[in-house]
HTML snippet that shows the backbone in 3Dmol.js (N, CA, C, O; Angstrom):
<script src="https://3Dmol.org/build/3Dmol-min.js"></script>
<div id="view" style="width:600px;height:400px;position:relative"></div>
<script>
const pdb = `
ATOM      1  N   UNK A   1      -4.044  53.503 -28.913  1.00  0.00           N
ATOM      2  CA  UNK A   1      -4.141  53.763 -27.344  1.00  0.00           C
ATOM      3  C   UNK A   1      -5.346  53.417 -26.903  1.00  0.00           C
ATOM      4  O   UNK A   1      -5.730  53.091 -28.026  1.00  0.00           O
ATOM      5  N   UNK A   2      -6.551  53.144 -26.036  1.00  0.00           N
ATOM      6  CA  UNK A   2      -7.837  54.175 -26.076  1.00  0.00           C
ATOM      7  C   UNK A   2      -8.005  55.302 -24.985  1.00  0.00           C
ATOM      8  O   UNK A   2      -7.224  55.014 -24.078  1.00  0.00           O
ATOM      9  N   UNK A   3      -8.338  55.868 -24.836  1.00  0.00           N
ATOM     10  CA  UNK A   3      -8.852  56.931 -24.066  1.00  0.00           C
ATOM     11  C   UNK A   3      -9.898  57.064 -23.075  1.00  0.00           C
ATOM     12  O   UNK A   3     -11.090  57.367 -23.137  1.00  0.00           O
ATOM     13  N   UNK A   4      -8.867  56.655 -21.861  1.00  0.00           N
ATOM     14  CA  UNK A   4      -8.965  56.034 -20.165  1.00  0.00           C
ATOM     15  C   UNK A   4     -10.932  57.309 -19.915  1.00  0.00           C
ATOM     16  O   UNK A   4     -10.734  58.524 -19.939  1.00  0.00           O
ATOM     17  N   UNK A   5     -12.058  56.958 -19.773  1.00  0.00           N
ATOM     18  CA  UNK A   5     -12.762  58.234 -18.556  1.00  0.00           C
ATOM     19  C   UNK A   5     -12.164  58.058 -17.085  1.00  0.00           C
ATOM     20  O   UNK A   5     -11.202  57.514 -16.542  1.00  0.00           O
ATOM     21  N   UNK A   6     -12.903  58.567 -16.863  1.00  0.00           N
ATOM     22  CA  UNK A   6     -13.052  59.153 -15.298  1.00  0.00           C
ATOM     23  C   UNK A   6     -12.614  57.521 -14.433  1.00  0.00           C
ATOM     24  O   UNK A   6     -11.599  57.090 -13.886  1.00  0.00           O
ATOM     25  N   UNK A   7     -14.080  56.960 -14.706  1.00  0.00           N
ATOM     26  CA  UNK A   7     -14.285  55.185 -14.159  1.00  0.00           C
ATOM     27  C   UNK A   7     -13.198  54.634 -14.336  1.00  0.00           C
ATOM     28  O   UNK A   7     -13.372  53.456 -14.023  1.00  0.00           O
ATOM     29  N   UNK A   8     -11.730  54.852 -14.789  1.00  0.00           N
ATOM     30  CA  UNK A   8     -10.996  54.065 -15.298  1.00  0.00           C
ATOM     31  C   UNK A   8      -9.811  54.254 -14.160  1.00  0.00           C
ATOM     32  O   UNK A   8      -9.209  53.401 -13.508  1.00  0.00           O
ATOM     33  N   UNK A   9      -9.681  56.022 -14.169  1.00  0.00           N
ATOM     34  CA  UNK A   9      -8.124  56.407 -13.700  1.00  0.00           C
ATOM     35  C   UNK A   9      -8.501  55.999 -12.237  1.00  0.00           C
ATOM     36  O   UNK A   9      -9.592  56.116 -11.680  1.00  0.00           O
ATOM     37  N   UNK A  10      -7.042  55.368 -11.637  1.00  0.00           N
ATOM     38  CA  UNK A  10      -6.828  55.337 -10.269  1.00  0.00           C
ATOM     39  C   UNK A  10      -6.075  56.117 -10.425  1.00  0.00           C
ATOM     40  O   UNK A  10      -5.678  56.456 -11.540  1.00  0.00           O
ATOM     41  N   UNK A  11      -5.618  56.688  -9.148  1.00  0.00           N
ATOM     42  CA  UNK A  11      -4.817  57.530  -8.402  1.00  0.00           C
ATOM     43  C   UNK A  11      -4.457  57.001  -6.687  1.00  0.00           C
ATOM     44  O   UNK A  11      -5.250  56.816  -5.764  1.00  0.00           O
ATOM     45  N   UNK A  12      -2.871  56.850  -6.722  1.00  0.00           N
ATOM     46  CA  UNK A  12      -2.709  56.100  -5.422  1.00  0.00           C
ATOM     47  C   UNK A  12      -2.756  57.597  -4.537  1.00  0.00           C
ATOM     48  O   UNK A  12      -2.804  58.751  -4.965  1.00  0.00           O
ATOM     49  N   UNK A  13      -2.719  57.043  -3.052  1.00  0.00           N
ATOM     50  CA  UNK A  13      -2.300  57.889  -2.053  1.00  0.00           C
ATOM     51  C   UNK A  13      -1.650  59.164  -1.914  1.00  0.00           C
ATOM     52  O   UNK A  13      -2.097  60.271  -1.612  1.00  0.00           O
ATOM     53  N   UNK A  14      -0.091  58.620  -2.301  1.00  0.00           N
ATOM     54  CA  UNK A  14       1.066  59.349  -2.393  1.00  0.00           C
ATOM     55  C   UNK A  14      -0.083  61.000  -4.014  1.00  0.00           C
ATOM     56  O   UNK A  14       0.078  62.206  -3.824  1.00  0.00           O
ATOM     57  N   UNK A  15      -1.012  60.462  -5.276  1.00  0.00           N
ATOM     58  CA  UNK A  15      -0.776  61.651  -5.953  1.00  0.00           C
ATOM     59  C   UNK A  15      -2.067  62.957  -5.322  1.00  0.00           C
ATOM     60  O   UNK A  15      -2.191  64.182  -5.314  1.00  0.00           O
ATOM     61  N   UNK A  16      -3.144  61.210  -4.659  1.00  0.00           N
ATOM     62  CA  UNK A  16      -4.439  62.253  -4.484  1.00  0.00           C
ATOM     63  C   UNK A  16      -3.509  63.733  -2.331  1.00  0.00           C
ATOM     64  O   UNK A  16      -3.598  64.914  -1.997  1.00  0.00           O
ATOM     65  N   UNK A  17      -2.863  62.492  -1.762  1.00  0.00           N
ATOM     66  CA  UNK A  17      -2.165  63.737  -1.135  1.00  0.00           C
ATOM     67  C   UNK A  17      -1.610  65.105  -1.911  1.00  0.00           C
ATOM     68  O   UNK A  17      -1.920  66.227  -1.510  1.00  0.00           O
ATOM     69  N   UNK A  18      -0.611  64.843  -3.263  1.00  0.00           N
ATOM     70  CA  UNK A  18      -0.981  66.359  -3.968  1.00  0.00           C
ATOM     71  C   UNK A  18      -1.846  66.852  -4.137  1.00  0.00           C
ATOM     72  O   UNK A  18      -2.277  67.872  -3.599  1.00  0.00           O
ATOM     73  N   UNK A  19      -2.385  66.059  -5.125  1.00  0.00           N
ATOM     74  CA  UNK A  19      -4.329  67.481  -5.367  1.00  0.00           C
ATOM     75  C   UNK A  19      -4.535  67.647  -4.202  1.00  0.00           C
ATOM     76  O   UNK A  19      -4.892  68.825  -4.205  1.00  0.00           O
ATOM     77  N   UNK A  20      -4.585  67.210  -2.835  1.00  0.00           N
ATOM     78  CA  UNK A  20      -5.651  67.785  -1.820  1.00  0.00           C
ATOM     79  C   UNK A  20      -4.722  69.183  -0.718  1.00  0.00           C
ATOM     80  O   UNK A  20      -5.076  70.082   0.046  1.00  0.00           O
ATOM     81  N   UNK A  21      -3.100  68.497  -1.379  1.00  0.00           N
ATOM     82  CA  UNK A  21      -2.319  69.074  -0.705  1.00  0.00           C
ATOM     83  C   UNK A  21      -2.473  68.865   1.062  1.00  0.00           C
ATOM     84  O   UNK A  21      -2.541  69.722   1.943  1.00  0.00           O
ATOM     85  N   UNK A  22      -2.498  67.098   1.164  1.00  0.00           N
ATOM     86  CA  UNK A  22      -2.286  66.892   2.419  1.00  0.00           C
ATOM     87  C   UNK A  22      -1.361  66.039   2.545  1.00  0.00           C
ATOM     88  O   UNK A  22      -0.651  65.561   1.660  1.00  0.00           O
ATOM     89  N   UNK A  23      -1.357  65.739   4.210  1.00  0.00           N
ATOM     90  CA  UNK A  23      -0.159  64.690   3.243  1.00  0.00           C
ATOM     91  C   UNK A  23      -0.727  62.744   3.480  1.00  0.00           C
ATOM     92  O   UNK A  23      -1.907  62.403   3.559  1.00  0.00           O
ATOM     93  N   UNK A  24       0.437  61.808   3.544  1.00  0.00           N
ATOM     94  CA  UNK A  24      -0.743  60.480   2.726  1.00  0.00           C
ATOM     95  C   UNK A  24      -1.682  60.053   3.732  1.00  0.00           C
ATOM     96  O   UNK A  24      -2.797  59.592   3.488  1.00  0.00           O
ATOM     97  N   UNK A  25      -1.015  60.282   5.256  1.00  0.00           N
ATOM     98  CA  UNK A  25      -2.193  59.971   6.483  1.00  0.00           C
ATOM     99  C   UNK A  25      -3.483  60.017   6.421  1.00  0.00           C
ATOM    100  O   UNK A  25      -4.385  59.183   6.505  1.00  0.00           O
ATOM    101  N   UNK A  26      -3.387  61.653   6.186  1.00  0.00           N
ATOM    102  CA  UNK A  26      -4.812  62.232   6.250  1.00  0.00           C
ATOM    103  C   UNK A  26      -5.233  61.736   4.796  1.00  0.00           C
ATOM    104  O   UNK A  26      -6.368  61.469   4.401  1.00  0.00           O
ATOM    105  N   UNK A  27      -4.835  61.717   4.566  1.00  0.00           N
ATOM    106  CA  UNK A  27      -5.449  60.827   2.809  1.00  0.00           C
ATOM    107  C   UNK A  27      -6.939  59.614   3.659  1.00  0.00           C
ATOM    108  O   UNK A  27      -8.166  59.609   3.765  1.00  0.00           O
ATOM    109  N   UNK A  28      -5.564  58.640   4.127  1.00  0.00           N
ATOM    110  CA  UNK A  28      -6.074  57.097   4.649  1.00  0.00           C
ATOM    111  C   UNK A  28      -6.660  57.570   5.567  1.00  0.00           C
ATOM    112  O   UNK A  28      -6.263  56.683   6.322  1.00  0.00           O
ATOM    113  N   UNK A  29      -7.477  58.397   6.437  1.00  0.00           N
ATOM    114  CA  UNK A  29      -8.374  58.843   7.169  1.00  0.00           C
ATOM    115  C   UNK A  29      -9.720  59.069   6.677  1.00  0.00           C
ATOM    116  O   UNK A  29     -10.873  58.688   6.880  1.00  0.00           O
ATOM    117  N   UNK A  30      -8.744  60.236   5.589  1.00  0.00           N
ATOM    118  CA  UNK A  30     -10.611  61.088   5.127  1.00  0.00           C
ATOM    119  C   UNK A  30     -10.712  59.689   4.198  1.00  0.00           C
ATOM    120  O   UNK A  30     -11.873  59.355   4.437  1.00  0.00           O
ATOM    121  N   UNK A  31     -10.151  58.637   3.241  1.00  0.00           N
ATOM    122  CA  UNK A  31     -10.569  58.146   2.784  1.00  0.00           C
ATOM    123  C   UNK A  31     -11.929  57.214   3.273  1.00  0.00           C
ATOM    124  O   UNK A  31     -13.009  56.937   2.751  1.00  0.00           O
ATOM    125  N   UNK A  32     -11.149  56.840   4.779  1.00  0.00           N
ATOM    126  CA  UNK A  32     -11.847  55.919   6.204  1.00  0.00           C
ATOM    127  C   UNK A  32     -13.130  56.041   6.511  1.00  0.00           C
ATOM    128  O   UNK A  32     -14.072  55.249   6.519  1.00  0.00           O
ATOM    129  N   UNK A  33     -12.967  57.554   6.851  1.00  0.00           N
ATOM    130  CA  UNK A  33     -13.881  58.621   6.882  1.00  0.00           C
ATOM    131  C   UNK A  33     -14.875  57.989   5.848  1.00  0.00           C
ATOM    132  O   UNK A  33     -15.489  56.922   5.864  1.00  0.00           O
ATOM    133  N   UNK A  34     -14.832  58.792   5.142  1.00  0.00           N
ATOM    134  CA  UNK A  34     -16.147  58.700   4.059  1.00  0.00           C
ATOM    135  C   UNK A  34     -16.239  58.310   3.194  1.00  0.00           C
ATOM    136  O   UNK A  34     -16.391  58.823   2.085  1.00  0.00           O
ATOM    137  N   UNK A  35     -16.116  56.643   3.731  1.00  0.00           N
ATOM    138  CA  UNK A  35     -16.388  55.749   2.873  1.00  0.00           C
ATOM    139  C   UNK A  35     -15.789  55.117   1.374  1.00  0.00           C
ATOM    140  O   UNK A  35     -16.101  54.110   0.738  1.00  0.00           O
ATOM    141  N   UNK A  36     -14.742  56.247   1.122  1.00  0.00           N
ATOM    142  CA  UNK A  36     -14.313  56.281   0.227  1.00  0.00           C
ATOM    143  C   UNK A  36     -13.332  55.502  -0.690  1.00  0.00           C
ATOM    144  O   UNK A  36     -12.322  56.022  -1.165  1.00  0.00           O
ATOM    145  N   UNK A  37     -13.978  53.286  -1.054  1.00  0.00           N
ATOM    146  CA  UNK A  37     -13.319  52.671  -1.684  1.00  0.00           C
ATOM    147  C   UNK A  37     -12.270  52.247  -2.036  1.00  0.00           C
ATOM    148  O   UNK A  37     -12.185  52.624  -3.205  1.00  0.00           O
ATOM    149  N   UNK A  38     -11.088  51.508  -1.709  1.00  0.00           N
ATOM    150  CA  UNK A  38     -10.190  51.214  -2.418  1.00  0.00           C
ATOM    151  C   UNK A  38     -10.066  50.279  -3.149  1.00  0.00           C
ATOM    152  O   UNK A  38     -10.247  49.152  -2.689  1.00  0.00           O
ATOM    153  N   UNK A  39      -9.714  50.463  -4.525  1.00  0.00           N
ATOM    154  CA  UNK A  39      -8.536  49.369  -4.877  1.00  0.00           C
ATOM    155  C   UNK A  39      -7.707  48.905  -4.375  1.00  0.00           C
ATOM    156  O   UNK A  39      -6.700  49.523  -4.028  1.00  0.00           O
ATOM    157  N   UNK A  40      -8.009  46.997  -4.093  1.00  0.00           N
ATOM    158  CA  UNK A  40      -6.312  46.683  -3.532  1.00  0.00           C
ATOM    159  C   UNK A  40      -6.090  46.379  -5.981  1.00  0.00           C
ATOM    160  O   UNK A  40      -6.869  46.189  -6.915  1.00  0.00           O
ATOM    161  N   UNK A  41      -4.677  46.522  -5.814  1.00  0.00           N
ATOM    162  CA  UNK A  41      -3.399  45.809  -6.885  1.00  0.00           C
ATOM    163  C   UNK A  41      -2.813  44.708  -6.614  1.00  0.00           C
ATOM    164  O   UNK A  41      -2.173  43.939  -7.330  1.00  0.00           O
ATOM    165  N   UNK A  42      -3.259  44.669  -4.775  1.00  0.00           N
ATOM    166  CA  UNK A  42      -2.082  43.095  -4.548  1.00  0.00           C
ATOM    167  C   UNK A  42      -3.552  42.579  -3.132  1.00  0.00           C
ATOM    168  O   UNK A  42      -4.420  43.203  -2.521  1.00  0.00           O
ATOM    169  N   UNK A  43      -3.180  41.434  -3.183  1.00  0.00           N
ATOM    170  CA  UNK A  43      -3.567  40.698  -2.541  1.00  0.00           C
ATOM    171  C   UNK A  43      -2.515  40.222  -1.666  1.00  0.00           C
ATOM    172  O   UNK A  43      -2.424  39.014  -1.450  1.00  0.00           O
ATOM    173  N   UNK A  44      -1.711  41.048  -1.139  1.00  0.00           N
ATOM    174  CA  UNK A  44      -1.264  41.178   0.058  1.00  0.00           C
ATOM    175  C   UNK A  44      -1.522  42.109   0.841  1.00  0.00           C
ATOM    176  O   UNK A  44      -1.991  43.223   0.610  1.00  0.00           O
ATOM    177  N   UNK A  45      -0.976  41.286   2.468  1.00  0.00           N
ATOM    178  CA  UNK A  45      -1.682  42.936   3.222  1.00  0.00           C
ATOM    179  C   UNK A  45      -0.737  43.711   3.777  1.00  0.00           C
ATOM    180  O   UNK A  45       0.380  43.692   4.296  1.00  0.00           O
ATOM    181  N   UNK A  46      -1.990  44.674   3.331  1.00  0.00           N
ATOM    182  CA  UNK A  46      -0.738  46.214   2.946  1.00  0.00           C
ATOM    183  C   UNK A  46      -0.427  46.308   1.666  1.00  0.00           C
ATOM    184  O   UNK A  46       0.343  47.264   1.562  1.00  0.00           O
ATOM    185  N   UNK A  47      -0.666  45.698   0.374  1.00  0.00           N
ATOM    186  CA  UNK A  47      -1.043  45.652  -0.174  1.00  0.00           C
ATOM    187  C   UNK A  47      -1.333  47.051  -1.312  1.00  0.00           C
ATOM    188  O   UNK A  47      -2.166  47.854  -0.893  1.00  0.00           O
ATOM    189  N   UNK A  48      -0.729  47.354  -2.632  1.00  0.00           N
ATOM    190  CA  UNK A  48      -1.055  48.915  -3.563  1.00  0.00           C
ATOM    191  C   UNK A  48      -2.601  48.813  -2.886  1.00  0.00           C
ATOM    192  O   UNK A  48      -3.319  47.837  -2.665  1.00  0.00           O
ATOM    193  N   UNK A  49      -2.797  50.328  -2.648  1.00  0.00           N
ATOM    194  CA  UNK A  49      -3.951  50.495  -3.100  1.00  0.00           C
ATOM    195  C   UNK A  49      -4.040  51.995  -4.212  1.00  0.00           C
ATOM    196  O   UNK A  49      -3.276  52.827  -4.702  1.00  0.00           O
ATOM    197  N   UNK A  50      -5.608  51.628  -4.190  1.00  0.00           N
ATOM    198  CA  UNK A  50      -5.361  52.882  -5.060  1.00  0.00           C
ATOM    199  C   UNK A  50      -7.092  53.594  -5.591  1.00  0.00           C
ATOM    200  O   UNK A  50      -7.800  53.057  -6.444  1.00  0.00           O
ATOM    201  N   UNK A  51      -7.310  54.365  -5.134  1.00  0.00           N
ATOM    202  CA  UNK A  51      -9.007  54.360  -5.258  1.00  0.00           C
ATOM    203  C   UNK A  51      -9.315  55.596  -7.120  1.00  0.00           C
ATOM    204  O   UNK A  51      -8.623  56.558  -7.454  1.00  0.00           O
ATOM    205  N   UNK A  52     -10.259  55.146  -7.708  1.00  0.00           N
ATOM    206  CA  UNK A  52     -10.947  54.949  -8.492  1.00  0.00           C
ATOM    207  C   UNK A  52     -10.775  57.294  -8.104  1.00  0.00           C
ATOM    208  O   UNK A  52     -10.777  58.014  -7.106  1.00  0.00           O
ATOM    209  N   UNK A  53     -10.695  57.437  -9.193  1.00  0.00           N
ATOM    210  CA  UNK A  53     -11.048  59.390  -9.836  1.00  0.00           C
ATOM    211  C   UNK A  53     -12.236  59.421  -9.173  1.00  0.00           C
ATOM    212  O   UNK A  53     -12.376  60.031  -8.112  1.00  0.00           O
ATOM    213  N   UNK A  54     -13.786  58.332 -10.139  1.00  0.00           N
ATOM    214  CA  UNK A  54     -14.484  59.364  -9.523  1.00  0.00           C
ATOM    215  C   UNK A  54     -14.931  59.288  -8.733  1.00  0.00           C
ATOM    216  O   UNK A  54     -15.685  60.212  -8.429  1.00  0.00           O
ATOM    217  N   UNK A  55     -14.826  58.414  -8.047  1.00  0.00           N
ATOM    218  CA  UNK A  55     -15.345  57.756  -6.211  1.00  0.00           C
ATOM    219  C   UNK A  55     -14.708  59.348  -5.335  1.00  0.00           C
ATOM    220  O   UNK A  55     -15.232  59.710  -4.282  1.00  0.00           O
ATOM    221  N   UNK A  56     -13.359  60.264  -6.084  1.00  0.00           N
ATOM    222  CA  UNK A  56     -12.753  61.150  -5.482  1.00  0.00           C
ATOM    223  C   UNK A  56     -13.375  62.547  -6.145  1.00  0.00           C
ATOM    224  O   UNK A  56     -13.934  63.285  -5.334  1.00  0.00           O
ATOM    225  N   UNK A  57     -13.346  62.887  -7.217  1.00  0.00           N
ATOM    226  CA  UNK A  57     -14.296  63.668  -7.028  1.00  0.00           C
ATOM    227  C   UNK A  57     -16.094  64.196  -7.039  1.00  0.00           C
ATOM    228  O   UNK A  57     -16.651  65.293  -6.979  1.00  0.00           O
ATOM    229  N   UNK A  58     -16.506  62.963  -7.132  1.00  0.00           N
ATOM    230  CA  UNK A  58     -17.616  62.754  -5.941  1.00  0.00           C
ATOM    231  C   UNK A  58     -17.818  62.739  -4.500  1.00  0.00           C
ATOM    232  O   UNK A  58     -18.828  63.035  -3.861  1.00  0.00           O
ATOM    233  N   UNK A  59     -16.579  62.309  -4.068  1.00  0.00           N
ATOM    234  CA  UNK A  59     -16.361  63.072  -2.528  1.00  0.00           C
ATOM    235  C   UNK A  59     -16.525  65.159  -2.533  1.00  0.00           C
ATOM    236  O   UNK A  59     -17.182  66.071  -2.032  1.00  0.00           O
ATOM    237  N   UNK A  60     -15.334  64.878  -3.538  1.00  0.00           N
ATOM    238  CA  UNK A  60     -14.923  66.648  -3.327  1.00  0.00           C
ATOM    239  C   UNK A  60     -15.797  67.377  -3.818  1.00  0.00           C
ATOM    240  O   UNK A  60     -15.548  68.580  -3.899  1.00  0.00           O
ATOM    241  N   UNK A  61     -17.682  66.626  -4.510  1.00  0.00           N
ATOM    242  CA  UNK A  61     -18.469  67.306  -4.740  1.00  0.00           C
ATOM    243  C   UNK A  61     -19.581  67.611  -3.615  1.00  0.00           C
ATOM    244  O   UNK A  61     -20.468  68.449  -3.449  1.00  0.00           O
ATOM    245  N   UNK A  62     -18.829  65.972  -2.609  1.00  0.00           N
ATOM    246  CA  UNK A  62     -20.099  66.418  -1.707  1.00  0.00           C
ATOM    247  C   UNK A  62     -19.762  67.504  -0.643  1.00  0.00           C
ATOM    248  O   UNK A  62     -20.673  68.176  -0.159  1.00  0.00           O
ATOM    249  N   UNK A  63     -18.511  67.677  -0.286  1.00  0.00           N
ATOM    250  CA  UNK A  63     -17.872  68.752   0.789  1.00  0.00           C
ATOM    251  C   UNK A  63     -17.664  69.690   0.596  1.00  0.00           C
ATOM    252  O   UNK A  63     -17.096  70.441   1.389  1.00  0.00           O
ATOM    253  N   UNK A  64     -18.190  70.105  -0.950  1.00  0.00           N
ATOM    254  CA  UNK A  64     -18.162  71.031  -1.682  1.00  0.00           C
ATOM    255  C   UNK A  64     -19.100  72.020  -1.126  1.00  0.00           C
ATOM    256  O   UNK A  64     -20.330  71.958  -1.125  1.00  0.00           O
ATOM    257  N   UNK A  65     -17.942  73.416  -0.408  1.00  0.00           N
ATOM    258  CA  UNK A  65     -19.608  74.471  -0.610  1.00  0.00           C
ATOM    259  C   UNK A  65     -20.170  75.566  -1.588  1.00  0.00           C
ATOM    260  O   UNK A  65     -19.357  76.401  -1.983  1.00  0.00           O
ATOM    261  N   UNK A  66     -21.650  75.670  -2.083  1.00  0.00           N
ATOM    262  CA  UNK A  66     -21.950  75.796  -2.987  1.00  0.00           C
ATOM    263  C   UNK A  66     -21.200  77.818  -2.887  1.00  0.00           C
ATOM    264  O   UNK A  66     -20.604  78.411  -1.987  1.00  0.00           O
ATOM    265  N   UNK A  67     -21.619  78.215  -4.178  1.00  0.00           N
ATOM    266  CA  UNK A  67     -20.580  79.462  -3.970  1.00  0.00           C
ATOM    267  C   UNK A  67     -21.462  80.399  -2.752  1.00  0.00           C
ATOM    268  O   UNK A  67     -22.176  79.620  -2.121  1.00  0.00           O
ATOM    269  N   UNK A  68     -21.589  81.645  -2.319  1.00  0.00           N
ATOM    270  CA  UNK A  68     -21.635  82.061  -1.333  1.00  0.00           C
ATOM    271  C   UNK A  68     -22.176  83.784  -1.845  1.00  0.00           C
ATOM    272  O   UNK A  68     -21.778  83.792  -3.009  1.00  0.00           O
ATOM    273  N   UNK A  69     -22.599  84.672  -1.691  1.00  0.00           N
ATOM    274  CA  UNK A  69     -23.050  85.831  -1.968  1.00  0.00           C
ATOM    275  C   UNK A  69     -22.499  86.518  -1.672  1.00  0.00           C
ATOM    276  O   UNK A  69     -21.320  86.183  -1.560  1.00  0.00           O
ATOM    277  N   UNK A  70     -22.713  87.446  -1.443  1.00  0.00           N
ATOM    278  CA  UNK A  70     -22.395  88.798  -0.022  1.00  0.00           C
ATOM    279  C   UNK A  70     -23.139  88.986   1.318  1.00  0.00           C
ATOM    280  O   UNK A  70     -22.959  89.245   2.508  1.00  0.00           O
ATOM    281  N   UNK A  71     -24.152  88.680   0.333  1.00  0.00           N
ATOM    282  CA  UNK A  71     -24.711  88.459   1.920  1.00  0.00           C
ATOM    283  C   UNK A  71     -24.866  87.890   2.561  1.00  0.00           C
ATOM    284  O   UNK A  71     -25.489  88.149   3.591  1.00  0.00           O
ATOM    285  N   UNK A  72     -24.093  86.224   2.094  1.00  0.00           N
ATOM    286  CA  UNK A  72     -24.328  85.589   3.209  1.00  0.00           C
ATOM    287  C   UNK A  72     -24.988  84.440   2.401  1.00  0.00           C
ATOM    288  O   UNK A  72     -24.350  83.389   2.473  1.00  0.00           O
ATOM    289  N   UNK A  73     -25.687  84.410   1.935  1.00  0.00           N
ATOM    290  CA  UNK A  73     -27.164  83.972   0.577  1.00  0.00           C
ATOM    291  C   UNK A  73     -26.129  82.558  -0.697  1.00  0.00           C
ATOM    292  O   UNK A  73     -25.217  82.729  -1.506  1.00  0.00           O
ATOM    293  N   UNK A  74     -26.690  81.644  -0.379  1.00  0.00           N
ATOM    294  CA  UNK A  74     -26.366  80.999  -1.687  1.00  0.00           C
ATOM    295  C   UNK A  74     -26.494  81.237  -2.981  1.00  0.00           C
ATOM    296  O   UNK A  74     -27.589  80.976  -3.479  1.00  0.00           O
ATOM    297  N   UNK A  75     -25.477  81.759  -3.802  1.00  0.00           N
ATOM    298  CA  UNK A  75     -26.607  82.115  -5.337  1.00  0.00           C
ATOM    299  C   UNK A  75     -26.442  81.331  -6.116  1.00  0.00           C
ATOM    300  O   UNK A  75     -25.471  80.656  -6.456  1.00  0.00           O
ATOM    301  N   UNK A  76     -27.481  81.417  -6.439  1.00  0.00           N
ATOM    302  CA  UNK A  76     -27.581  80.597  -7.850  1.00  0.00           C
ATOM    303  C   UNK A  76     -26.681  80.605  -9.467  1.00  0.00           C
ATOM    304  O   UNK A  76     -26.734  79.918 -10.487  1.00  0.00           O
ATOM    305  N   UNK A  77     -26.093  81.472  -9.123  1.00  0.00           N
ATOM    306  CA  UNK A  77     -25.463  82.200 -10.696  1.00  0.00           C
ATOM    307  C   UNK A  77     -23.990  81.593  -9.646  1.00  0.00           C
ATOM    308  O   UNK A  77     -23.008  81.774 -10.365  1.00  0.00           O
ATOM    309  N   UNK A  78     -23.667  81.166  -8.703  1.00  0.00           N
ATOM    310  CA  UNK A  78     -22.670  80.896  -8.606  1.00  0.00           C
ATOM    311  C   UNK A  78     -21.396  82.777  -8.399  1.00  0.00           C
ATOM    312  O   UNK A  78     -20.584  83.055  -7.516  1.00  0.00           O
ATOM    313  N   UNK A  79     -21.721  83.385  -9.338  1.00  0.00           N
ATOM    314  CA  UNK A  79     -21.250  84.202  -8.836  1.00  0.00           C
ATOM    315  C   UNK A  79     -21.948  85.593  -8.426  1.00  0.00           C
ATOM    316  O   UNK A  79     -23.074  85.979  -8.740  1.00  0.00           O
ATOM    317  N   UNK A  80     -20.643  86.464  -7.367  1.00  0.00           N
ATOM    318  CA  UNK A  80     -21.115  87.895  -6.593  1.00  0.00           C
ATOM    319  C   UNK A  80     -22.516  88.596  -6.835  1.00  0.00           C
ATOM    320  O   UNK A  80     -23.095  88.645  -7.920  1.00  0.00           O
ATOM    321  N   UNK A  81     -22.953  89.121  -5.660  1.00  0.00           N
ATOM    322  CA  UNK A  81     -23.862  89.925  -5.948  1.00  0.00           C
ATOM    323  C   UNK A  81     -23.146  91.123  -5.103  1.00  0.00           C
ATOM    324  O   UNK A  81     -22.091  91.227  -4.478  1.00  0.00           O
ATOM    325  N   UNK A  82     -24.687  92.312  -5.514  1.00  0.00           N
ATOM    326  CA  UNK A  82     -24.032  93.801  -5.456  1.00  0.00           C
ATOM    327  C   UNK A  82     -25.704  93.582  -4.092  1.00  0.00           C
ATOM    328  O   UNK A  82     -26.826  93.110  -3.909  1.00  0.00           O
ATOM    329  N   UNK A  83     -24.358  94.534  -3.443  1.00  0.00           N
ATOM    330  CA  UNK A  83     -24.772  94.649  -1.920  1.00  0.00           C
ATOM    331  C   UNK A  83     -25.738  96.061  -2.733  1.00  0.00           C
ATOM    332  O   UNK A  83     -25.480  96.613  -3.802  1.00  0.00           O
ATOM    333  N   UNK A  84     -26.826  96.326  -1.815  1.00  0.00           N
ATOM    334  CA  UNK A  84     -27.759  97.204  -1.888  1.00  0.00           C
ATOM    335  C   UNK A  84     -26.906  98.614  -1.346  1.00  0.00           C
ATOM    336  O   UNK A  84     -25.984  98.549  -0.533  1.00  0.00           O
ATOM    337  N   UNK A  85     -27.135  99.202  -1.631  1.00  0.00           N
ATOM    338  CA  UNK A  85     -27.021 100.808  -1.225  1.00  0.00           C
ATOM    339  C   UNK A  85     -27.678 101.331  -1.057  1.00  0.00           C
ATOM    340  O   UNK A  85     -27.472 102.509  -0.765  1.00  0.00           O
TER     341      UNK A  85
END
`;
const viewer = $3Dmol.createViewer("view");
viewer.addModel(pdb, "pdb");
viewer.setStyle({}, {cartoon: {color: "spectrum"}});
viewer.zoomTo();
viewer.render();
</script>
């Protein structure tokens, strides 16, 4: 058995809904709005579709805000900075 890298892993809309804690229709809307490409496993209309994990991770990284310091300024270390006394 070969190990799969992120490029090879496919996720169903239901798996993605679980990952993001949203409904399946919300997954469909987000993917459409964000331009996340579908991989169709069937040529039939409304056929089985999946998304690549690599595309999901890229989208998550693009929409995730950087860590903030207490002063509201992005922290370079990702840790909370102390408030001046």
